C-alpha positions as YAML, in Angstrom:
chain: A
units: angstrom
residues:
- id: 1
  name: UNK
  ca: [-80.29, 10.81, -54.28]
- id: 2
  name: UNK
  ca: [-77.83, 8.18, -53.02]
- id: 3
  name: UNK
  ca: [-76.16, 10.73, -50.71]
- id: 4
  name: UNK
  ca: [-79.52, 11.86, -49.37]
- id: 5
  name: UNK
  ca: [-80.56, 8.26, -48.74]
- id: 6
  name: UNK
  ca: [-77.39, 7.54, -46.79]
- id: 7
  name: UNK
  ca: [-77.82, 10.69, -44.73]
- id: 8
  name: UNK
  ca: [-81.29, 9.57, -43.71]
- id: 9
  name: UNK
  ca: [-80.38, 5.95, -43.16]
- id: 10
  name: UNK
  ca: [-77.32, 6.65, -41.05]
- id: 11
  name: UNK
  ca: [-79.78, 7.93, -38.44]
- id: 12
  name: UNK
  ca: [-80.52, 4.23, -38.09]
- id: 13
  name: UNK
  ca: [-82.40, 3.36, -34.97]
- id: 14
  name: UNK
  ca: [-84.10, 6.76, -34.80]
- id: 15
  name: UNK
  ca: [-86.43, 5.56, -37.55]
- id: 16
  name: UNK
  ca: [-87.55, 2.71, -35.31]
- id: 17
  name: UNK
  ca: [-88.55, 4.82, -32.31]
- id: 18
  name: UNK
  ca: [-87.74, 4.84, -28.64]
- id: 19
  name: UNK
  ca: [-84.45, 4.68, -26.78]
- id: 20
  name: UNK
  ca: [-83.81, 1.62, -24.64]
- id: 21
  name: UNK
  ca: [-81.46, 0.84, -21.73]
- id: 22
  name: UNK
  ca: [-78.11, -0.92, -21.56]
- id: 23
  name: UNK
  ca: [-77.08, -3.35, -18.82]
- id: 24
  name: UNK
  ca: [-75.46, -0.48, -16.92]
- id: 25
  name: UNK
  ca: [-78.71, 1.51, -17.01]
- id: 26
  name: UNK
  ca: [-80.52, -1.42, -15.42]
- id: 27
  name: UNK
  ca: [-77.79, -1.88, -12.83]
- id: 28
  name: UNK
  ca: [-77.06, -5.39, -14.13]
- id: 29
  name: UNK
  ca: [-73.51, -6.42, -13.24]
- id: 30
  name: UNK
  ca: [-72.12, -9.21, -15.40]
- id: 31
  name: UNK
  ca: [-69.12, -10.98, -13.91]
- id: 32
  name: UNK
  ca: [-66.59, -9.64, -11.45]
- id: 33
  name: UNK
  ca: [-64.32, -7.40, -13.54]
- id: 34
  name: UNK
  ca: [-65.05, -3.68, -13.85]
- id: 35
  name: UNK
  ca: [-66.07, -2.23, -17.22]
- id: 36
  name: UNK
  ca: [-64.23, 0.62, -18.89]
- id: 37
  name: UNK
  ca: [-65.65, 4.16, -18.85]
- id: 38
  name: UNK
  ca: [-67.86, 3.58, -21.89]
- id: 39
  name: UNK
  ca: [-68.33, -0.16, -21.39]
- id: 40
  name: UNK
  ca: [-67.61, -0.48, -25.10]
- id: 41
  name: UNK
  ca: [-65.00, -1.76, -27.51]
- id: 42
  name: UNK
  ca: [-63.95, 1.86, -27.98]
- id: 43
  name: UNK
  ca: [-62.55, 1.86, -24.43]
- id: 44
  name: UNK
  ca: [-59.50, 0.36, -26.15]
- id: 45
  name: UNK
  ca: [-57.70, 3.53, -27.22]
- id: 46
  name: UNK
  ca: [-57.75, 4.20, -30.95]
- id: 47
  name: UNK
  ca: [-60.52, 1.73, -31.81]
- id: 48
  name: UNK
  ca: [-63.37, 3.23, -33.81]
- id: 49
  name: UNK
  ca: [-66.79, 1.93, -34.87]
- id: 50
  name: UNK
  ca: [-69.04, 3.11, -37.67]
- id: 51
  name: UNK
  ca: [-72.39, 2.00, -39.10]
- id: 52
  name: UNK
  ca: [-74.29, 2.35, -42.35]
- id: 53
  name: UNK
  ca: [-77.92, 1.46, -41.64]
- id: 54
  name: UNK
  ca: [-80.11, 0.64, -44.64]
- id: 55
  name: UNK
  ca: [-83.86, 0.94, -44.15]
- id: 56
  name: UNK
  ca: [-86.07, 1.40, -47.19]
- id: 57
  name: UNK
  ca: [-89.62, 0.44, -48.05]
- id: 58
  name: UNK
  ca: [-91.15, -2.69, -46.53]
- id: 59
  name: UNK
  ca: [-88.31, -5.14, -47.16]
- id: 60
  name: UNK
  ca: [-84.87, -3.54, -46.85]
- id: 61
  name: UNK
  ca: [-83.50, -4.00, -43.31]
- id: 62
  name: UNK
  ca: [-79.74, -4.44, -43.41]
- id: 63
  name: UNK
  ca: [-76.45, -2.58, -43.14]
- id: 64
  name: UNK
  ca: [-72.72, -2.51, -42.58]
- id: 65
  name: UNK
  ca: [-70.66, -2.09, -39.42]
- id: 66
  name: UNK
  ca: [-66.97, -1.17, -39.54]
- id: 67
  name: UNK
  ca: [-64.46, -1.70, -36.72]
- id: 68
  name: UNK
  ca: [-61.15, 0.12, -37.12]
- id: 69
  name: UNK
  ca: [-58.29, -1.00, -34.85]
- id: 70
  name: UNK
  ca: [-56.76, 2.44, -35.41]
- id: 71
  name: UNK
  ca: [-57.53, 5.40, -37.70]
- id: 72
  name: UNK
  ca: [-54.32, 5.18, -39.75]
- id: 73
  name: UNK
  ca: [-53.48, 3.16, -42.89]
- id: 74
  name: UNK
  ca: [-53.92, -0.40, -41.67]
- id: 75
  name: UNK
  ca: [-52.05, -1.91, -44.59]
- id: 76
  name: UNK
  ca: [-48.96, 0.08, -43.63]
- id: 77
  name: UNK
  ca: [-49.54, -0.31, -39.87]
- id: 78
  name: UNK
  ca: [-51.00, -3.79, -39.51]
- id: 79
  name: UNK
  ca: [-52.23, -5.06, -36.14]
- id: 80
  name: UNK
  ca: [-51.63, -8.49, -34.68]
- id: 81
  name: UNK
  ca: [-54.77, -10.56, -35.03]
- id: 82
  name: UNK
  ca: [-56.37, -13.99, -34.95]
- id: 83
  name: UNK
  ca: [-59.64, -15.69, -35.91]
- id: 84
  name: UNK
  ca: [-61.28, -18.50, -33.93]
- id: 85
  name: UNK
  ca: [-63.96, -20.67, -35.48]
- id: 86
  name: UNK
  ca: [-66.49, -22.08, -33.04]
- id: 87
  name: UNK
  ca: [-68.72, -23.48, -35.79]
- id: 88
  name: UNK
  ca: [-67.91, -22.79, -39.44]
- id: 89
  name: UNK
  ca: [-71.42, -22.49, -40.88]
- id: 90
  name: UNK
  ca: [-70.72, -19.01, -42.21]
- id: 91
  name: UNK
  ca: [-68.77, -16.83, -44.61]
- id: 92
  name: UNK
  ca: [-65.80, -15.06, -43.05]
- id: 93
  name: UNK
  ca: [-63.71, -13.64, -45.89]
- id: 94
  name: UNK
  ca: [-60.01, -13.17, -45.19]
- id: 95
  name: UNK
  ca: [-59.75, -15.44, -42.15]
- id: 96
  name: UNK
  ca: [-57.14, -17.86, -43.51]
- id: 97
  name: UNK
  ca: [-54.52, -15.18, -44.17]
- id: 98
  name: UNK
  ca: [-55.12, -13.62, -40.76]
- id: 99
  name: UNK
  ca: [-54.34, -16.94, -39.09]
- id: 100
  name: UNK
  ca: [-51.44, -17.72, -41.41]
- id: 101
  name: UNK
  ca: [-49.63, -14.40, -40.92]
- id: 102
  name: UNK
  ca: [-51.12, -13.31, -37.60]
- id: 103
  name: UNK
  ca: [-51.99, -9.86, -38.96]
- id: 104
  name: UNK
  ca: [-55.04, -7.78, -39.85]
- id: 105
  name: UNK
  ca: [-54.48, -5.22, -42.60]
- id: 106
  name: UNK
  ca: [-57.92, -3.70, -43.25]
- id: 107
  name: UNK
  ca: [-60.86, -2.46, -41.22]
- id: 108
  name: UNK
  ca: [-63.07, -5.32, -40.01]
- id: 109
  name: UNK
  ca: [-66.47, -5.21, -41.71]
- id: 110
  name: UNK
  ca: [-69.68, -6.94, -40.64]
- id: 111
  name: UNK
  ca: [-72.70, -7.28, -42.93]
- id: 112
  name: UNK
  ca: [-75.41, -9.59, -44.28]
- id: 113
  name: UNK
  ca: [-74.53, -13.05, -45.65]
- id: 114
  name: UNK
  ca: [-74.95, -12.48, -49.39]
- id: 115
  name: UNK
  ca: [-73.31, -9.04, -49.17]
- id: 116
  name: UNK
  ca: [-69.89, -10.39, -48.14]
- id: 117
  name: UNK
  ca: [-68.37, -10.36, -51.66]
- id: 118
  name: UNK
  ca: [-69.65, -6.86, -52.39]
- id: 119
  name: UNK
  ca: [-68.45, -5.50, -49.08]
- id: 120
  name: UNK
  ca: [-65.05, -7.17, -49.51]
- id: 121
  name: UNK
  ca: [-64.72, -5.64, -52.98]
- id: 122
  name: UNK
  ca: [-65.53, -2.20, -51.56]
- id: 123
  name: UNK
  ca: [-62.95, -2.61, -48.78]
- id: 124
  name: UNK
  ca: [-60.34, -3.37, -51.44]
- id: 125
  name: UNK
  ca: [-61.34, -0.18, -53.28]
- id: 126
  name: UNK
  ca: [-61.05, 1.79, -50.06]
- id: 127
  name: UNK
  ca: [-57.62, 0.42, -49.15]
- id: 128
  name: UNK
  ca: [-56.13, 0.76, -52.63]
- id: 129
  name: UNK
  ca: [-57.15, 4.43, -52.73]
- id: 130
  name: UNK
  ca: [-55.37, 5.34, -49.48]
- id: 131
  name: UNK
  ca: [-52.26, 7.52, -49.82]
- id: 132
  name: UNK
  ca: [-49.20, 5.30, -49.57]
- id: 133
  name: UNK
  ca: [-50.88, 2.28, -51.12]
- id: 134
  name: UNK
  ca: [-50.28, 3.22, -54.75]
- id: 135
  name: UNK
  ca: [-48.08, 0.17, -55.40]
- id: 136
  name: UNK
  ca: [-50.05, -2.35, -53.33]
- id: 137
  name: UNK
  ca: [-50.95, -5.48, -55.31]
- id: 138
  name: UNK
  ca: [-52.59, -7.62, -52.61]
- id: 139
  name: UNK
  ca: [-55.24, -6.73, -50.01]
- id: 140
  name: UNK
  ca: [-56.85, -9.14, -47.55]
- id: 141
  name: UNK
  ca: [-60.27, -7.74, -46.60]
- id: 142
  name: UNK
  ca: [-61.69, -9.20, -43.38]
- id: 143
  name: UNK
  ca: [-65.48, -9.38, -43.69]
- id: 144
  name: UNK
  ca: [-67.88, -11.31, -41.44]
- id: 145
  name: UNK
  ca: [-71.62, -11.85, -41.66]
- id: 146
  name: UNK
  ca: [-74.82, -13.14, -40.19]
- id: 147
  name: UNK
  ca: [-77.98, -14.01, -42.10]
- id: 148
  name: UNK
  ca: [-80.66, -11.32, -41.76]
- id: 149
  name: UNK
  ca: [-83.00, -12.89, -44.34]
- id: 150
  name: UNK
  ca: [-85.95, -13.21, -41.94]
- id: 151
  name: UNK
  ca: [-86.56, -9.45, -41.89]
- id: 152
  name: UNK
  ca: [-84.49, -8.29, -44.85]
- id: 153
  name: UNK
  ca: [-84.60, -8.74, -48.62]
- id: 154
  name: UNK
  ca: [-81.32, -10.64, -48.42]
- id: 155
  name: UNK
  ca: [-81.34, -11.68, -52.07]
- id: 156
  name: UNK
  ca: [-81.29, -8.03, -53.08]
- id: 157
  name: UNK
  ca: [-77.70, -7.70, -51.76]
- id: 158
  name: UNK
  ca: [-78.29, -4.03, -51.12]
- id: 159
  name: UNK
  ca: [-75.15, -3.00, -49.21]
- id: 160
  name: UNK
  ca: [-72.52, -1.69, -51.57]
- id: 161
  name: UNK
  ca: [-69.50, 0.53, -52.00]
- id: 162
  name: UNK
  ca: [-71.10, 3.76, -50.78]
- id: 163
  name: UNK
  ca: [-72.35, 2.08, -47.63]
- id: 164
  name: UNK
  ca: [-68.97, 0.53, -46.85]
- id: 165
  name: UNK
  ca: [-67.19, 3.84, -47.37]
- id: 166
  name: UNK
  ca: [-69.78, 5.61, -45.20]
- id: 167
  name: UNK
  ca: [-69.32, 3.10, -42.35]
- id: 168
  name: UNK
  ca: [-65.52, 3.31, -42.47]
- id: 169
  name: UNK
  ca: [-65.32, 7.08, -42.86]
- id: 170
  name: UNK
  ca: [-67.99, 7.59, -40.21]
- id: 171
  name: UNK
  ca: [-66.25, 5.37, -37.68]
- id: 172
  name: UNK
  ca: [-65.51, 7.22, -34.47]
- id: 173
  name: UNK
  ca: [-64.30, 6.85, -30.92]
- id: 174
  name: UNK
  ca: [-66.65, 7.26, -27.97]
- id: 175
  name: UNK
  ca: [-70.05, 5.64, -27.34]
- id: 176
  name: UNK
  ca: [-71.10, 2.97, -29.82]
- id: 177
  name: UNK
  ca: [-74.60, 2.90, -31.27]
- id: 178
  name: UNK
  ca: [-76.18, -0.47, -30.48]
- id: 179
  name: UNK
  ca: [-79.20, -2.57, -31.33]
- id: 180
  name: UNK
  ca: [-80.91, -2.50, -34.74]
- id: 181
  name: UNK
  ca: [-78.19, -0.53, -36.50]
- id: 182
  name: UNK
  ca: [-75.57, -1.26, -39.13]
- id: 183
  name: UNK
  ca: [-74.99, -4.97, -39.62]
- id: 184
  name: UNK
  ca: [-77.51, -5.63, -36.83]
- id: 185
  name: UNK
  ca: [-80.45, -3.89, -38.50]
- id: 186
  name: UNK
  ca: [-82.21, -7.09, -39.58]
- id: 187
  name: UNK
  ca: [-80.86, -9.71, -37.17]
- id: 188
  name: UNK
  ca: [-82.78, -11.91, -34.71]
- id: 189
  name: UNK
  ca: [-81.41, -13.35, -31.46]
- id: 190
  name: UNK
  ca: [-83.20, -15.88, -29.22]
- id: 191
  name: UNK
  ca: [-86.44, -15.07, -31.02]
- id: 192
  name: UNK
  ca: [-86.21, -11.37, -30.15]
- id: 193
  name: UNK
  ca: [-84.65, -8.49, -32.07]
- id: 194
  name: UNK
  ca: [-80.89, -8.81, -31.93]
- id: 195
  name: UNK
  ca: [-78.21, -6.58, -33.38]
- id: 196
  name: UNK
  ca: [-75.01, -4.82, -32.41]
- id: 197
  name: UNK
  ca: [-73.87, -4.84, -28.79]
- id: 198
  name: UNK
  ca: [-70.66, -3.95, -27.03]
- id: 199
  name: UNK
  ca: [-68.97, -4.07, -23.61]
- id: 200
  name: UNK
  ca: [-65.50, -3.85, -22.07]
- id: 201
  name: UNK
  ca: [-63.43, -4.85, -19.05]
- id: 202
  name: UNK
  ca: [-60.51, -3.17, -17.28]
- id: 203
  name: UNK
  ca: [-57.78, -5.28, -15.70]
- id: 204
  name: UNK
  ca: [-55.57, -4.61, -12.69]
- id: 205
  name: UNK
  ca: [-52.64, -4.55, -15.12]
- id: 206
  name: UNK
  ca: [-54.13, -1.39, -16.62]
- id: 207
  name: UNK
  ca: [-55.03, -3.12, -19.87]
- id: 208
  name: UNK
  ca: [-58.48, -3.09, -21.46]
- id: 209
  name: UNK
  ca: [-60.46, -5.70, -23.38]
- id: 210
  name: UNK
  ca: [-63.38, -4.56, -25.51]
- id: 211
  name: UNK
  ca: [-65.92, -6.69, -27.38]
- id: 212
  name: UNK
  ca: [-68.48, -5.98, -30.09]
- id: 213
  name: UNK
  ca: [-71.01, -8.57, -31.26]
- id: 214
  name: UNK
  ca: [-73.38, -8.97, -34.18]
- id: 215
  name: UNK
  ca: [-76.02, -11.21, -32.56]
- id: 216
  name: UNK
  ca: [-78.22, -13.37, -34.78]
- id: 217
  name: UNK
  ca: [-78.26, -16.73, -33.02]
- id: 218
  name: UNK
  ca: [-80.33, -18.59, -30.45]
- id: 219
  name: UNK
  ca: [-80.80, -21.20, -27.79]
- id: 220
  name: UNK
  ca: [-82.30, -20.68, -24.33]
- id: 221
  name: UNK
  ca: [-81.77, -17.02, -23.49]
- id: 222
  name: UNK
  ca: [-80.07, -16.81, -20.12]
- id: 223
  name: UNK
  ca: [-79.19, -13.51, -18.47]
- id: 224
  name: UNK
  ca: [-76.84, -13.59, -15.48]
- id: 225
  name: UNK
  ca: [-77.92, -17.18, -14.92]
- id: 226
  name: UNK
  ca: [-81.66, -16.48, -15.01]
- id: 227
  name: UNK
  ca: [-83.76, -18.48, -17.53]
- id: 228
  name: UNK
  ca: [-85.24, -15.40, -19.17]
- id: 229
  name: UNK
  ca: [-86.05, -17.03, -22.51]
- id: 230
  name: UNK
  ca: [-87.96, -19.91, -20.97]
- id: 231
  name: UNK
  ca: [-89.99, -17.68, -18.68]
- id: 232
  name: UNK
  ca: [-90.80, -15.28, -21.50]
- id: 233
  name: UNK
  ca: [-91.82, -18.21, -23.73]
- id: 234
  name: UNK
  ca: [-89.50, -17.01, -26.51]
- id: 235
  name: UNK
  ca: [-91.67, -16.39, -29.58]
- id: 236
  name: UNK
  ca: [-89.96, -17.47, -32.78]
- id: 237
  name: UNK
  ca: [-86.82, -17.39, -34.86]
- id: 238
  name: UNK
  ca: [-83.44, -18.07, -33.37]
- id: 239
  name: UNK
  ca: [-84.55, -19.74, -30.14]
- id: 240
  name: UNK
  ca: [-83.92, -23.05, -31.98]
- id: 241
  name: UNK
  ca: [-80.20, -22.29, -31.87]
- id: 242
  name: UNK
  ca: [-79.70, -21.55, -35.57]
- id: 243
  name: UNK
  ca: [-78.36, -18.27, -36.93]
- id: 244
  name: UNK
  ca: [-74.87, -16.86, -36.48]
- id: 245
  name: UNK
  ca: [-72.82, -14.55, -34.33]
- id: 246
  name: UNK
  ca: [-69.65, -12.57, -34.94]
- id: 247
  name: UNK
  ca: [-67.56, -11.50, -31.94]
- id: 248
  name: UNK
  ca: [-64.88, -8.84, -32.40]
- id: 249
  name: UNK
  ca: [-62.36, -8.54, -29.54]
- id: 250
  name: UNK
  ca: [-59.92, -5.67, -29.08]
- id: 251
  name: UNK
  ca: [-57.22, -5.25, -26.47]
- id: 252
  name: UNK
  ca: [-54.36, -2.87, -25.82]
- id: 253
  name: UNK
  ca: [-52.41, -5.64, -24.08]
- id: 254
  name: UNK
  ca: [-49.32, -6.77, -26.02]
- id: 255
  name: UNK
  ca: [-50.58, -10.22, -27.01]
- id: 256
  name: UNK
  ca: [-49.20, -12.30, -29.88]
- id: 257
  name: UNK
  ca: [-51.21, -14.14, -32.52]
- id: 258
  name: UNK
  ca: [-51.23, -17.42, -30.62]
- id: 259
  name: UNK
  ca: [-52.60, -15.92, -27.43]
- id: 260
  name: UNK
  ca: [-55.08, -13.75, -29.34]
- id: 261
  name: UNK
  ca: [-56.39, -16.99, -30.81]
- id: 262
  name: UNK
  ca: [-56.74, -18.33, -27.28]
- id: 263
  name: UNK
  ca: [-58.58, -15.16, -26.22]
- id: 264
  name: UNK
  ca: [-60.93, -15.45, -29.19]
- id: 265
  name: UNK
  ca: [-61.71, -19.04, -28.21]
- id: 266
  name: UNK
  ca: [-62.88, -17.88, -24.78]
- id: 267
  name: UNK
  ca: [-65.62, -15.79, -26.37]
- id: 268
  name: UNK
  ca: [-67.47, -19.05, -26.97]
- id: 269
  name: UNK
  ca: [-67.69, -19.48, -23.20]
- id: 270
  name: UNK
  ca: [-69.31, -16.04, -23.02]
- id: 271
  name: UNK
  ca: [-71.81, -17.03, -25.71]
- id: 272
  name: UNK
  ca: [-72.55, -20.21, -23.78]
- id: 273
  name: UNK
  ca: [-73.43, -18.14, -20.72]
- id: 274
  name: UNK
  ca: [-76.12, -16.40, -22.78]
- id: 275
  name: UNK
  ca: [-77.73, -19.71, -23.74]
- id: 276
  name: UNK
  ca: [-76.03, -20.62, -27.01]
- id: 277
  name: UNK
  ca: [-75.29, -24.26, -27.71]
- id: 278
  name: UNK
  ca: [-73.51, -23.61, -31.04]
- id: 279
  name: UNK
  ca: [-76.06, -25.47, -33.13]
- id: 280
  name: UNK
  ca: [-75.33, -26.98, -36.52]
- id: 281
  name: UNK
  ca: [-76.92, -23.99, -38.23]
- id: 282
  name: UNK
  ca: [-75.06, -21.34, -36.25]
- id: 283
  name: UNK
  ca: [-71.88, -19.76, -37.61]
- id: 284
  name: UNK
  ca: [-69.90, -18.79, -34.52]
- id: 285
  name: UNK
  ca: [-66.76, -16.75, -35.21]
- id: 286
  name: UNK
  ca: [-64.46, -14.56, -33.13]
- id: 287
  name: UNK
  ca: [-61.91, -12.04, -34.41]
- id: 288
  name: UNK
  ca: [-59.33, -10.72, -31.94]
- id: 289
  name: UNK
  ca: [-56.67, -8.06, -32.34]
- id: 290
  name: UNK
  ca: [-54.16, -6.14, -30.25]
- id: 291
  name: UNK
  ca: [-53.49, -2.43, -30.70]
- id: 292
  name: UNK
  ca: [-50.17, -2.63, -28.82]
- id: 293
  name: UNK
  ca: [-47.27, -1.39, -30.91]
- id: 294
  name: UNK
  ca: [-43.87, -3.04, -30.92]
- id: 295
  name: UNK
  ca: [-41.57, -3.18, -29.16]
- id: 296
  name: UNK
  ca: [-43.46, -4.29, -26.06]
- id: 297
  name: UNK
  ca: [-42.93, -7.21, -23.75]
- id: 298
  name: UNK
  ca: [-45.55, -9.78, -24.65]
- id: 299
  name: UNK
  ca: [-48.00, -11.00, -22.04]
- id: 300
  name: UNK
  ca: [-46.70, -14.35, -20.84]
- id: 301
  name: UNK
  ca: [-48.85, -17.47, -20.93]
- id: 302
  name: UNK
  ca: [-49.08, -17.50, -17.13]
- id: 303
  name: UNK
  ca: [-50.55, -13.99, -17.18]
- id: 304
  name: UNK
  ca: [-53.26, -14.63, -19.79]
- id: 305
  name: UNK
  ca: [-56.06, -15.78, -17.49]
- id: 306
  name: UNK
  ca: [-57.33, -12.27, -16.60]
- id: 307
  name: UNK
  ca: [-57.56, -11.50, -20.31]
- id: 308
  name: UNK
  ca: [-59.50, -14.71, -20.89]
- id: 309
  name: UNK
  ca: [-61.95, -13.78, -18.15]
- id: 310
  name: UNK
  ca: [-62.33, -10.28, -19.57]
- id: 311
  name: UNK
  ca: [-63.25, -11.71, -22.97]
- id: 312
  name: UNK
  ca: [-65.85, -14.05, -21.46]
- id: 313
  name: UNK
  ca: [-67.52, -11.35, -19.38]
- id: 314
  name: UNK
  ca: [-67.46, -8.67, -22.08]
- id: 315
  name: UNK
  ca: [-68.83, -11.08, -24.70]
- id: 316
  name: UNK
  ca: [-71.69, -12.08, -22.43]
- id: 317
  name: UNK
  ca: [-72.58, -8.47, -21.64]
- id: 318
  name: UNK
  ca: [-72.24, -7.33, -25.26]
- id: 319
  name: UNK
  ca: [-74.90, -9.86, -26.24]
- id: 320
  name: UNK
  ca: [-77.22, -8.58, -23.51]
- id: 321
  name: UNK
  ca: [-76.70, -5.02, -24.75]
- id: 322
  name: UNK
  ca: [-77.49, -6.07, -28.33]
- id: 323
  name: UNK
  ca: [-80.87, -7.35, -27.12]
- id: 324
  name: UNK
  ca: [-81.64, -4.60, -24.62]
- id: 325
  name: UNK
  ca: [-80.88, -1.80, -27.06]
- id: 326
  name: UNK
  ca: [-82.66, -3.31, -30.06]
- id: 327
  name: UNK
  ca: [-86.14, -2.08, -30.91]
- id: 328
  name: UNK
  ca: [-89.04, -3.94, -32.51]
- id: 329
  name: UNK
  ca: [-88.55, -4.19, -36.27]
- id: 330
  name: UNK
  ca: [-90.97, -5.08, -39.07]
- id: 331
  name: UNK
  ca: [-89.59, -6.18, -42.42]
- id: 332
  name: UNK
  ca: [-90.53, -8.46, -45.31]
- id: 333
  name: UNK
  ca: [-94.02, -8.84, -43.84]
- id: 334
  name: UNK
  ca: [-92.77, -10.09, -40.47]
- id: 335
  name: UNK
  ca: [-92.29, -8.43, -37.09]
- id: 336
  name: UNK
  ca: [-89.67, -9.34, -34.48]
- id: 337
  name: UNK
  ca: [-90.40, -7.90, -31.07]
- id: 338
  name: UNK
  ca: [-87.78, -6.29, -28.89]
- id: 339
  name: UNK
  ca: [-86.89, -8.01, -25.63]
- id: 340
  name: UNK
  ca: [-89.52, -6.77, -23.12]
- id: 341
  name: UNK
  ca: [-87.59, -4.75, -20.56]
- id: 342
  name: UNK
  ca: [-90.07, -4.71, -17.66]
- id: 343
  name: UNK
  ca: [-90.78, -8.43, -17.82]
- id: 344
  name: UNK
  ca: [-87.07, -9.21, -18.12]
- id: 345
  name: UNK
  ca: [-86.29, -7.11, -15.05]
- id: 346
  name: UNK
  ca: [-89.06, -8.89, -13.11]
- id: 347
  name: UNK
  ca: [-87.59, -12.28, -14.02]
- id: 348
  name: UNK
  ca: [-84.09, -11.22, -12.99]
- id: 349
  name: UNK
  ca: [-85.31, -9.96, -9.63]
- id: 350
  name: UNK
  ca: [-87.34, -13.09, -8.97]
- id: 351
  name: UNK
  ca: [-84.18, -15.12, -9.53]
- id: 352
  name: UNK
  ca: [-82.23, -13.02, -7.07]
- id: 353
  name: UNK
  ca: [-80.21, -11.00, -9.59]
- id: 354
  name: UNK
  ca: [-79.20, -7.72, -7.99]
- id: 355
  name: UNK
  ca: [-80.01, -4.62, -10.06]
- id: 356
  name: UNK
  ca: [-78.55, -1.34, -8.92]
- id: 357
  name: UNK
  ca: [-79.15, 1.37, -11.52]
- id: 358
  name: UNK
  ca: [-76.60, 4.11, -11.85]
- id: 359
  name: UNK
  ca: [-77.47, 7.37, -10.06]
- id: 360
  name: UNK
  ca: [-78.75, 10.16, -12.27]
...
């Protein structure tokens, strides 16, 4: 029964209905750097993303999202990493060791607030069972969260070992499923349905920066400078600024822990462009890692600015994609509407935002 349930639930957004556009489908250009081929975190070679989407009955609307820096044994082949805390109203397990040692040694998992301990325990099970880890006596699971209790039975703490294993084992390269899936199934952003979103940027150096967000925060929704939230008269929920957001940043540039921390900090500028003001009740975290393998000449401080800009632009666009791709969701007796596409496009055009959809 559990296997059958997971098979159905991994279909995720299909249970909620229609397909919706991304920024690229609308012809919305965010910033001045070009996106990668997929405009996703998986444009960074080797990075994989997987979801376990849990939808059951009237109240269960949650899930797990896994980001793998590479498909090999991460404990044996750690990646350089860093965590930046914009506002620490949240539960990010494993962050202190990442910043102490400058390394990430497990897949990065995103989930619902009260599920963090259960997900972390399952990640430990997964890592200890990997071939080559038979003598390992310490594992530092890296698990982030946002609170999906508005739509989801959060006290039920429904995500468990099977869901974590399904998300990790199902992680893949290529296009990333966005919107009300995985850890974004029950989230709310700017009063509309939030969720998982992703974007990327390519630099003249040949390096790539990719970003994935779990959006569940608020403020005055701004898209490419246009006051979309105000003109839509944002309905309810996270428009007061509360909630949380997790930003995961990947790059193939050879960047050390210190400069990854600086890159992660720039994601807050990207969030600010979307209308966030990092309220007291918003947990704003960024996790950054580099897939570059030693030995490689590290990017010098003087050459970091393009990477900073890439983080800002990709973070901003990933948030927009999380909103554009999310569908209307009803849970726990409440309904959160999806961002209305036609009205949003009208607002953007009235504010002089150029939209040039891709040719078919």
